[in-house]
C-alpha positions, 0 to 999 in steps of 0.5 A: 251378026245378030242374034236371033231369038230363041223362043221356047215352047213347053207343050202338053198333050191336048192342050189348046193354048198350045196350038194356039200359042203355035198359031200365033208364033207362027203368025209372029214369024212372018214379021218376025225373026226367031227361033222356034225350039218346040218341046214336049212336056213329058219329056226329060228337058221338059219336066227339067224346065217345069221344076225350074219355072213352076209355071201354073198353065201349059204352055211354058213360054221361055224366051231367051232360057228366061220365063216369059209367060205361063197358059195362054200367051200373050200375043202383044206382050211378045209382040212388043218386045221383038219389036224392041230387040232387033237382035236379041229379045230380054223379059223385063 
């Protein structure tokens, strides 16, 4: 049984990069299996993740709990990561 990667997106209000990341994840979801968790920046969990990872921009993107990116989501890099591992996505 394979485990789907979990992509956590910590979003901010009125953030166009956040909207872009959500659309990119929807597009990638048509080709890859993964779980998307959306967390609001102002929530308790969002604040904990921001304090832990210190992203300079929103959204903060985590893959399986590990820092992946902040700001504009690097779609090609995420696609390569998802292609390279069908069971678990890990950042290098």
